[in-house]
C-alpha positions in Angstrom: -11.8 17.1 -24.7 -11.0 18.9 -21.7 -7.4 18.1 -22.0 -6.4 20.7 -24.0 -2.6 22.3 -23.7 -0.6 24.6 -25.3 2.7 22.9 -26.6 5.8 25.3 -27.0 7.7 24.8 -31.0 10.9 23.0 -29.0 8.5 20.5 -26.9 10.2 22.0 -23.8 7.4 24.2 -22.1 3.7 22.9 -22.0 0.6 24.8 -20.5 -3.3 24.7 -20.5 -5.0 25.9 -23.0 -7.4 28.3 -22.6 -10.5 26.9 -19.9 -13.9 26.3 -21.9 -16.7 28.9 -21.6 -19.6 26.2 -20.7 -19.2 24.8 -17.2 -18.8 20.5 -17.2 -21.9 18.7 -17.4 -23.5 18.6 -13.7 -25.4 15.1 -12.4 -28.1 15.5 -12.7 -32.0 14.1 -14.1 -33.7 11.1 -12.9 -29.9 8.6 -12.8 -31.3 6.4 -9.9 -33.3 3.7 -10.0 -36.8 3.4 -8.4 -37.1 1.7 -4.9 -36.8 -2.1 -5.3 -35.9 -2.2 -9.0 -33.5 -4.6 -10.2 -33.5 -6.5 -6.9 -33.1 -10.1 -7.1 -33.6 -12.6 -3.5 -30.0 -13.9 -3.5 -30.5 -16.5 -1.8 -32.9 -18.4 -4.7 -30.1 -17.7 -7.2 -28.2 -20.9 -8.0 -25.1 -21.4 -5.9 -22.5 -21.3 -9.0 -23.6 -17.4 -9.1 -23.8 -17.0 -5.8 -20.2 -18.1 -5.0 -19.1 -15.4 -7.9 -20.6 -12.7 -6.3 -19.5 -12.9 -3.2 -15.9 -13.5 -3.9 -16.1 -9.8 -4.9 -17.5 -8.8 -0.9 -15.6 -8.0 1.5 -15.2 -9.8 4.4 -17.8 -7.9 6.8 -20.1 -7.6 4.4 -19.5 -11.9 3.5 -20.2 -12.1 6.8 -23.4 -10.5 6.8 -24.5 -11.9 3.8 -24.6 -15.2 5.7 -27.1 -14.1 8.6 -29.8 -13.2 6.1 -31.1 -16.6 5.6 -30.1 -20.1 6.8 -29.5 -21.3 2.9 -27.1 -18.3 2.3 -25.8 -19.8 5.8 -25.1 -22.9 4.6 -23.7 -22.5 1.4 -21.3 -19.4 2.7 -20.1 -20.9 6.1 -17.3 -23.3 5.1 -15.7 -21.7 2.2 -16.6 -17.5 2.9 -17.3 -17.1 6.3 -15.1 -19.2 8.4 -12.1 -17.7 6.9 -13.2 -14.2 7.2 -13.1 -15.3 11.0 -10.0 -17.5 11.4 -8.8 -14.1 9.2 -10.1 -11.9 12.2 -8.3 -14.4 14.6 -5.1 -14.2 13.2 -4.3 -10.7 15.0 -5.1 -11.5 18.7 -3.0 -14.5 19.1 0.2 -14.0 21.6 0.6 -17.7 22.4 1.5 -21.0 21.1 -1.8 -22.7 22.5 -3.8 -20.6 20.4 -1.5 -20.6 17.6 -2.0 -24.3 17.3 -5.7 -24.4 17.8 -5.9 -21.9 15.0 -4.2 -24.2 12.7 -6.4 -26.7 13.6 -9.7 -24.5 12.1 -7.2 -23.8 9.0 -6.6 -27.8 8.3 -10.4 -27.9 8.1 -10.7 -25.2 5.4 -10.4 -26.1 0.9 -7.2 -25.6 0.4 -6.9 -22.2 -1.5 -8.2 -20.1 1.9 -5.7 -22.5 4.0 -2.5 -21.5 2.1 -3.5 -18.2 2.3 -4.5 -18.1 6.0 -0.9 -20.1 6.7 1.0 -17.4 5.0 -0.9 -15.1 7.1 -0.1 -16.8 10.9 1.3 -13.7 13.2 4.5 -16.2 14.0 6.4 -12.6 14.4 3.9 -11.9 17.7 4.9 -14.7 20.1 7.9 -15.2 22.1 11.3 -16.4 20.6 10.8 -19.3 23.3 7.9 -20.6 21.7 8.1 -19.3 18.2 10.3 -22.1 16.8 7.8 -24.5 17.4 5.0 -22.4 15.7 6.6 -22.1 13.2 7.4 -25.7 12.9 4.0 -26.5 13.1 2.8 -23.7 10.6 5.2 -25.0 7.7 4.2 -28.9 8.6 0.8 -28.1 7.9 1.3 -25.7 4.6 3.3 -28.2 2.9 1.4 -31.3 3.7 -1.8 -30.0 1.4 1.2 -28.5 -1.1 0.8 -30.0 -4.7 3.7 -33.1 -5.2 6.8 -32.7 -7.7 5.5 -33.8 -11.3 7.8 -36.6 -11.9 10.0 -36.4 -15.1 9.5 -38.6 -17.6 12.1 -41.2 -18.5 12.8 -39.6 -21.8 12.4 -35.9 -21.0 16.0 -34.8 -21.8 16.5 -36.8 -24.9 14.2 -33.8 -26.3 16.0 -31.0 -24.3 19.4 -29.6 -25.6 22.1 -29.3 -22.9 22.9 -25.7 -21.8 26.1 -25.5 -23.0 25.3 -26.8 -26.6 22.4 -24.0 -27.2 25.2 -21.5 -25.8 27.6 -22.7 -28.3 25.4 -23.6 -31.4 25.0 -20.5 -33.9 22.6 -18.2 -33.7 20.6 -19.3 -37.3 20.4 -23.0 -36.0 18.9 -21.7 -32.5 16.4 -19.6 -34.9 15.3 -22.8 -36.9 14.7 -24.9 -33.9 12.7 -22.1 -32.2 10.3 -21.8 -35.4 10.4 -24.7 -35.5 7.9 -25.2 -32.5 4.2 -25.2 -32.0 3.0 -21.4 -32.9 2.5 -20.8 -29.2 5.6 -21.6 -28.4 7.9 -19.6 -30.7 7.8 -16.3 -28.9 8.5 -17.4 -25.3 11.4 -19.8 -26.6 12.8 -16.8 -28.6 12.1 -14.2 -25.9 13.9 -16.9 -23.3 17.4 -17.3 -25.8 17.7 -13.5 -25.7 17.4 -13.4 -21.5 20.1 -15.8 -21.9 22.3 -14.6 -23.4 21.7 -10.7 -22.0 25.0 -11.3 -19.9 26.6 -11.9 -23.0 26.3 -7.8 -25.2 28.0 -9.5 -28.4 25.7 -12.6 -28.3 22.4 -11.2 -27.0 23.1 -8.3 -30.2 24.1 -11.2 -32.0 20.8 -13.1 -31.4 18.4 -9.7 -31.7 20.1 -9.2 -35.4 19.8 -12.8 -36.5 16.0 -12.2 -35.4 15.7 -9.2 -37.5 17.5 -10.6 -40.6 15.0 -13.1 -40.4 12.4 -11.3 -40.5 13.1 -8.9 -43.2 13.8 -12.1 -45.4 10.2 -12.9 -44.5 8.9 -10.0 -45.9 8.4 -10.8 -49.3 6.9 -14.0 -48.7 3.1 -13.8 -49.0 2.0 -17.0 -46.9 0.1 -16.9 -44.2 2.6 -19.1 -42.4 6.0 -16.5 -43.4 4.0 -13.8 -41.9 3.5 -15.5 -38.6 6.7 -16.3 -37.8 7.4 -12.5 -39.0 5.1 -11.2 -36.6 6.6 -13.7 -34.0 10.0 -12.6 -34.9 9.5 -9.1 -34.4 7.3 -9.9 -31.6 10.1 -11.7 -29.7 12.6 -9.0 -30.7 10.8 -6.3 -29.2 9.9 -8.3 -25.7 13.9 -9.0 -24.9 14.4 -5.3 -25.5 11.3 -4.9 -22.8 14.1 -6.5 -20.6 14.1 -4.4 -17.7 17.7 -6.4 -16.2 20.7 -4.1 -15.7 22.3 -6.1 -19.2 19.9 -5.2 -21.5 18.9 -1.4 -20.1 22.6 -0.5 -20.3 23.2 -2.4 -23.6 25.2 0.7 -25.8 23.3 -1.3 -29.1 19.9 -1.1 -27.3 18.3 1.9 -28.5 19.9 0.8 -32.6 18.5 -2.5 -32.2 15.1 -0.9 -31.1 14.7 1.5 -33.8 15.2 -1.0 -36.2 12.8 -3.3 -34.5 9.8 -0.2 -34.7 11.3 0.3 -38.4 9.9 -3.5 -39.4 7.3 -2.8 -37.1 5.7 0.1 -38.5 5.0 -1.5 -41.8 3.0 -4.8 -40.2 -0.7 -5.1 -40.6 -2.5 -3.2 -37.9 -3.8 -6.2 -35.9 -0.2 -7.3 -35.6 1.1 -4.1 -34.0 -0.4 -3.3 -30.3 1.9 -6.5 -28.9 4.7 -4.9 -30.3 4.4 -1.4 -29.2 3.5 -2.5 -26.5 6.9 -4.5 -25.6 9.0 -1.1 -27.6 6.8 1.0 -25.3 7.8 -0.8 -22.4 11.9 -0.9 -23.6 11.4 2.9 -24.3 10.6 3.7 -20.4 14.4 3.0 -20.1 15.1 6.7 -21.8 13.6 8.2 -19.0 16.3 7.3 -17.1 18.7 10.3 -15.6 21.8 8.1 -15.8 21.6 7.6 -19.6 20.4 11.8 -20.5 23.9 11.8 -21.8 23.7 9.2 -23.9 20.2 9.9 -25.8 20.2 12.2 -28.8 19.8 15.5 -28.3 16.9 16.1 -30.9 13.8 14.2 -29.5 12.5 13.1 -32.4 15.4 10.8 -32.8 14.5 8.9 -29.7 12.4 6.0 -28.7 10.4 7.5 -26.5 9.3 10.1 -29.2 9.0 7.6 -31.9 6.7 4.9 -29.4 4.6 7.7 -28.2 3.7 9.2 -31.4 2.6 6.0 -33.0 0.3 4.6 -30.1 -1.0 8.1 -30.6 -1.8 7.5 -34.5 -1.9 3.8 -34.8 -3.5 2.4 -31.8 -7.3 2.2 -30.8 -7.8 4.2 -27.7 -8.0 1.9 -25.0 -4.8 0.0 -26.4 -3.0 3.3 -26.4 -4.0 3.9 -22.8 -2.7 0.5 -22.1 0.5 1.0 -23.3 1.0 4.5 -22.1 0.4 3.2 -18.7 2.1 0.5 -19.2 5.7 2.5 -20.7 4.6 5.0 -17.3 4.3 1.8 -14.8 7.6 0.4 -15.9 9.6 3.9 -15.0 8.4 2.7 -10.8 11.6 0.7 -11.5 14.1 3.7 -12.5 16.3 4.5 -9.6 16.3 8.4 -10.9 14.4 9.9 -13.5 15.5 12.5 -16.3 14.4 16.2 -15.6 13.9 17.1 -19.2 10.1 18.6 -19.9 10.0 16.7 -23.8 9.1 13.2 -22.6 6.6 13.7 -20.1 5.2 16.7 -22.3 4.9 14.1 -25.2 3.0 11.8 -23.2 0.4 14.3 -21.7 -0.2 15.0 -25.4 -1.1 11.6 -26.1 -3.2 11.4 -23.5 -5.1 14.5 -24.8 -6.2 12.9 -27.5 -8.0 9.9 -25.6 -11.4 10.0 -24.1 -11.6 11.9 -20.9 -11.9 8.6 -18.4 -8.7 7.2 -20.1 -6.9 10.3 -20.3 -7.3 10.8 -16.6 -5.4 7.4 -16.1 -2.4 8.9 -18.0 -2.5 12.0 -16.8 -2.5 10.5 -13.3 0.7 8.5 -13.7 2.5 11.4 -15.5 2.2 13.5 -12.2 3.2 10.8 -10.4 6.1 10.3 -12.3 6.9 13.7 -13.0 7.0 14.2 -9.4 10.0 12.2 -8.7 12.4 14.5 -11.3 14.7 16.7 -9.6 13.6 19.9 -11.3 10.8 21.8 -9.2 10.3 24.0 -12.1 9.9 21.5 -14.8 7.2 19.8 -12.7 5.5 23.0 -11.4 5.1 23.6 -15.0 3.1 19.9 -15.4 1.5 20.4 -12.3 -0.4 23.7 -13.7 -0.6 22.5 -16.9 -2.9 19.3 -15.9 -4.1 21.7 -13.0 -5.3 24.1 -15.8 -6.6 21.9 -18.2 -8.6 18.9 -16.5 -11.3 22.4 -15.3 -13.7 21.1 -18.3 -14.0 17.4 -16.7 -16.7 15.7 -15.6 -17.0 16.0 -11.8 -16.2 12.2 -10.8 -13.4 12.0 -13.2 -12.1 15.8 -12.4 -12.1 14.1 -8.4 -9.5 11.5 -9.5 -7.2 14.2 -11.3 -7.4 16.4 -8.0 -6.7 13.7 -6.0 -3.5 13.2 -7.6 -2.7 16.9 -7.8 -3.6 17.2 -4.0 -1.1 14.6 -3.0 2.1 16.1 -4.7 2.2 19.3 -4.3 5.1 21.1 -6.1 7.5 22.7 -2.9 8.0 25.6 -4.6 7.1 29.4 -4.6 3.2 30.2 -4.8 2.2 26.8 -3.0 0.3 28.1 -0.8 -1.7 30.0 -3.4 -1.7 26.7 -5.6 -2.7 24.8 -2.3 -5.7 27.5 -2.3 -6.2 27.3 -5.9 -6.7 23.6 -5.3 -9.2 23.7 -2.5 -11.5 26.2 -4.5 -12.0 23.3 -7.5 -12.6 21.0 -4.6 -15.3 22.9 -3.0 -16.6 23.2 -6.4 -17.1 19.1 -6.6 -20.5 17.9 -5.7 -20.2 17.2 -1.8 -20.4 13.3 -2.3 -17.2 13.6 -4.6 -15.2 16.0 -2.0 -13.5 13.4 0.9 -10.9 12.1 -1.6 -9.2 15.4 -2.6 -9.5 16.5 0.7 -7.5 13.7 2.4 -5.2 13.9 -0.6 -4.6 17.6 0.6 -4.7 16.9 4.5 -1.5 14.8 3.5 0.1 17.2 1.8 0.3 19.3 4.6 3.0 16.8 5.8 5.7 18.0 2.6 4.2 21.2 2.1 4.5 23.2 4.9 0.8 25.2 4.4 0.8 27.2 8.2 -2.4 25.9 10.5 -3.6 29.3 10.1 -4.9 29.0 6.9 -5.4 25.1 6.3 -7.7 24.2 9.2 -10.3 26.7 9.4 -10.8 26.1 5.2 -10.7 22.7 6.1 -12.9 22.5 9.1 -15.5 24.6 6.9 -15.2 22.0 4.1 -15.8 19.5 7.4 -19.4 20.7 7.6 -20.0 20.4 4.4 -19.3 16.4 4.4 -21.6 13.7 4.9 -21.5 12.5 8.5 -19.8 9.3 7.6 -16.9 11.1 5.7 -15.8 13.2 8.6 -13.8 11.6 11.2 -11.3 10.5 8.3 -10.5 14.5 7.4 -10.8 15.0 11.0 -8.0 12.0 11.9 -6.0 13.3 9.5 -6.2 17.2 10.4 -5.9 16.1 13.9 -2.4 14.5 13.0 -1.0 16.7 10.7 -1.6 19.8 13.0 -1.0 18.2 16.8 2.0 21.7 17.6 -0.8 24.4 16.8 -2.4 25.2 20.4 -4.7 27.8 18.7 -6.3 25.2 16.4 -6.3 22.3 18.5 -9.4 22.6 20.7 -11.7 23.7 17.5 -10.4 20.0 16.3 -11.2 18.3 19.0 -14.4 19.8 19.7 -15.4 18.9 16.3 -14.2 15.4 17.1 -16.1 15.2 20.5 -19.8 16.6 18.3 -19.4 13.2 16.0 -21.3 10.1 17.5 -19.8 7.9 19.8 -19.5 5.0 16.9 -17.1 7.5 14.5 -14.6 8.8 17.4 -12.4 6.2 17.1 -9.9 7.3 14.8 -9.9 11.4 15.7 -9.8 10.1 19.3 -6.6 8.0 18.4 -5.0 11.0 16.5 -5.8 13.1 19.6 -4.5 10.0 22.0 -1.2 10.0 20.1 -0.7 13.6 21.0 -1.1 12.5 24.6 1.1 9.6 24.9 3.4 10.7 22.4 6.0 13.0 23.8 9.5 13.7 24.3 9.4 14.4 27.6 6.8 14.6 31.0 5.2 18.0 31.4 5.9 19.7 34.7 4.3 18.5 37.2 2.1 21.9 38.3 1.0 24.1 35.1 2.4 27.3 34.5 0.6 30.6 35.3 -2.3 31.3 32.9 -1.7 34.6 30.7 -5.1 36.8 29.6 -3.8 35.8 25.7 -3.2 32.2 26.1 -4.2 30.2 23.8 -3.6 26.7 25.4 -6.5 27.5 27.7 -10.2 26.1 26.6 -12.7 28.9 25.6 -15.9 29.0 27.1 -17.9 26.0 26.7 -15.2 23.6 25.1 -15.1 20.5 26.8 -12.0 20.3 29.0 -10.4 17.6 26.6 -9.7 20.3 24.4 -7.5 22.8 26.2 -3.7 22.6 25.3 -2.7 20.0 27.6 0.3 21.9 30.0 1.2 19.4 33.0 1.4 15.9 33.9 -1.9 15.8 36.0 -4.0 17.7 33.7 -2.7 14.8 30.5 -3.9 12.0 32.2 -7.1 13.3 33.3 -7.7 14.0 29.7 -6.7 10.7 28.5 -8.9 9.1 31.2 -11.4 11.8 29.8 -10.9 10.8 26.3 -11.3 6.8 26.9 -14.7 7.3 28.9 -15.9 9.2 25.2 -15.5 5.6 23.7 -17.5 2.7 23.3 -15.4 -0.4 25.1 -14.5 -2.2 21.7 -13.1 1.3 20.8 -11.2 1.9 24.2 -9.8 -1.6 24.0 -8.3 -0.5 20.2 -7.2 3.1 21.0 -5.1 1.7 23.9 -3.6 -1.0 21.5 -3.3 1.1 18.9 -0.9 3.5 20.9 1.5 0.5 22.3 3.9 0.4 20.1 4.5 4.3 19.8 3.8 5.9 23.5 6.5 7.2 25.3 7.7 5.2 27.8 6.9 7.8 31.0 3.3 7.0 29.5 3.6 3.1 30.1 1.8 3.0 33.2 -1.4 4.8 32.1 -1.9 2.5 29.2 -1.8 -0.5 32.1 -3.9 1.6 34.7 -6.2 2.1 31.7 -6.1 -1.3 30.2 -6.7 -3.2 33.8 -9.7 -1.7 33.6 -10.9 -3.3 30.4 -13.5 -5.7 30.2 -11.7 -9.7 29.9 -12.4 -9.9 26.4 -9.0 -12.0 25.6 -8.0 -9.7 23.0 -7.9 -5.9 23.4 -5.8 -6.2 27.1 -4.0 -9.3 26.0 -1.9 -7.2 23.0 -1.7 -4.6 24.9 0.1 -5.8 27.6 1.7 -8.2 25.0 3.2 -5.1 23.2 4.4 -3.9 26.4 5.8 -6.3 27.8 8.0 -6.2 24.9 8.8 -2.7 24.9 10.0 -3.4 28.5 12.6 -5.6 27.2 14.3 -2.5 25.7 14.1 -0.5 28.7 17.2 1.4 29.5 16.9 3.6 32.5 16.5 2.2 36.0 14.4 4.4 37.0 12.1 3.7 34.2 12.1 0.1 35.1 11.4 0.4 38.7 8.2 2.3 37.6 7.0 0.0 34.9 7.8 -3.1 35.7 5.8 -4.1 38.9 2.7 -2.3 37.2 3.4 -4.4 34.3 3.6 -8.1 36.0 0.9 -6.7 38.4 -1.3 -6.4 34.7 0.1 -9.4 33.2 -1.1 -11.9 36.3 -4.6 -10.9 35.0 -4.7 -13.1 31.8 -5.8 -16.5 31.4 -3.1 -19.3 30.9 -3.7 -19.8 27.4 -3.2 -15.6 27.0 -0.2 -15.0 28.2 2.9 -17.4 27.5 4.5 -14.6 25.2 4.1 -12.1 28.0 5.3 -14.2 30.6 8.8 -14.4 29.4 9.1 -10.8 28.1 8.2 -9.8 31.1 11.1 -12.6 32.2 13.6 -11.4 29.7 12.6 -7.5 31.2 13.5 -8.5 34.9 16.3 -10.0 33.9 17.8 -7.2 32.1 17.1 -4.7 34.6 18.5 -6.8 37.4 14.5 -7.2 39.3 14.5 -10.7 38.4 12.3 -10.7 41.9 9.4 -9.7 40.7 8.7 -12.5 38.2 9.1 -15.1 40.8 5.0 -14.4 42.1 3.9 -14.4 38.4 5.7 -17.4 37.5 4.3 -19.2 40.9 0.7 -18.0 39.7 1.0 -20.0 35.7 3.6 -22.3 35.6 1.2 -24.8 37.3 -1.6 -24.3 34.7 0.6 -22.9 31.9 -0.7 -25.0 28.2 1.7 -27.9 27.6 2.4 -25.6 24.1 3.4 -22.8 26.2 5.9 -24.0 27.9 9.5 -22.8 27.7 11.9 -25.6 25.9 13.5 -27.8 28.8 16.8 -25.3 28.9 14.6 -22.0 29.4 12.1 -23.4 31.7 15.1 -25.0 34.4 16.5 -21.8 34.1 13.0 -20.0 34.8 12.2 -22.0 37.3 15.0 -21.6 39.6 16.0 -17.8 38.6 12.5 -17.3 40.1 12.4 -19.4 42.7 16.3 -18.8 44.4 16.7 -14.8 43.2 14.1 -13.7 45.9 16.4 -14.7 48.7 19.3 -13.7 47.8 17.3 -10.4 47.6 
């Protein structure tokens, strides 16, 4: 197996074993089906089979499939296509009238799709003046189709002992009651009793010791019923120890009880152990807490984690062992701070190395993810190097998964630049179709590892040319986001984005727009004198957008040029995406370009609504005087059933800036045609009308 490690005798250090002499098997041969082989006409399948297929597809694929034939459209439209289209509509809703129309359409759907969409309704996009009415209508529809409460039987309480009696009954009596239940109900009942007793450590310990004593008493009996009860008692005790509550994790008696349950379970038949091992593995994850380091014995062989990892590796089948190890690592997620001792992680890696490669990769990636959280960079660095070296012999598809995990979590230590280059060499050795995800992981890692642009950009740009055309925009947008402060390499990245087909430019151009729109201060009005060695100037043959912006006029022209290279839909997307983040001194750029968009009722509405909401937080009179007149003009171009939230936020912004006279012509334009659902409450309506009418005269 490729995952082979050299572990020191103390278990405190790990390294990859010698690399295999033979290279990993490359995919080859005639693995693909001949064209048309195995193809089935979907519209001839029974409806029940077709529905199972469609449930595994994404929204756009469902809509495309419904258009292939009339029969497909008839079978998919109501239950599958309609929810997809409604989900798309929701993100454009910024008025109560549109909200109410969407509620009416949602009410026609099947209950499952209805409740899913109702929980996603975008109430936060509405102005508070109309938000409450929208919320009330949503809740009314949400609870209309909710299942009614099941009535309690008249004699239901006769079979249930009062809670105070349960707390006061002796433990043997409680165990007798639980074991008298049906077989399927015994473990949940015993686990529930332990959970109720967990706040009282003495009572909790007494209950678990009672379970263990009863299980030991059943050990010598040969009947099937007695053995089943013994397994159920030990399972309940193990699940009680796996309770993640603070009271159980910090119980002083937890380790000793854990070892007793483990010793009892070890002599059970092999088929009865997996469930208990799983629960004990989750409980042993508590030993990874940094705060418990002083409580753990110095000898690893005496710890819970050491014993359960050994049992998992030696006594469980590969698929169950993988499940138990991953469950243990998942439970570590709940710990605030984890131990920096290397021995537990090394034990996990050693156990994972015995699994088949596809299962070992899942565990190794989770080990790297958890070890990255530890405080000791030196320990994590050794673990990273061991996994990196031991994964060389994996087949490419599995090696890709490991390189993604390692690339996302490069150690922030000395030698990180060499480590980054080694990782990039391994990515370059992968087949072209498998490079995208590791490369994106490496780009994301730059934010924390600080690999200089002079090293990273040329190397990653070389990879860019080798990627499939569909994979280039994602990597390029990542590069533009990370290295947006490096003039020397900016032009190379921008030129590569411009060279993409128009339909693929959206995300990279959004990253360029972010550079132009999100700035601390406005640029100078006039550009500084250009030097001969100026890296900000565009090289011969570059588009003007590739030059590093040095003045307000140049940045404004570049922004217009950027939008002109996009389709109308992508242009609207970029403007809408930048609205929440653009600097205040760039608001008017967005407004001017938004007025040029086709009236689709989508991008321009969300754009002006977002800017109106942000305008309520303007603090400088100079900014308000520049932005609010342009914003008022833009909002007047919206339709009456689209403008409600933008209109009311404009009123709030004008009132705060003491410029309410700007609101009067906008209110006069809309108030007669505003839908009833979008009219403000009575008090607010009178206030809006009065201030909009009276204030201009005072001015």
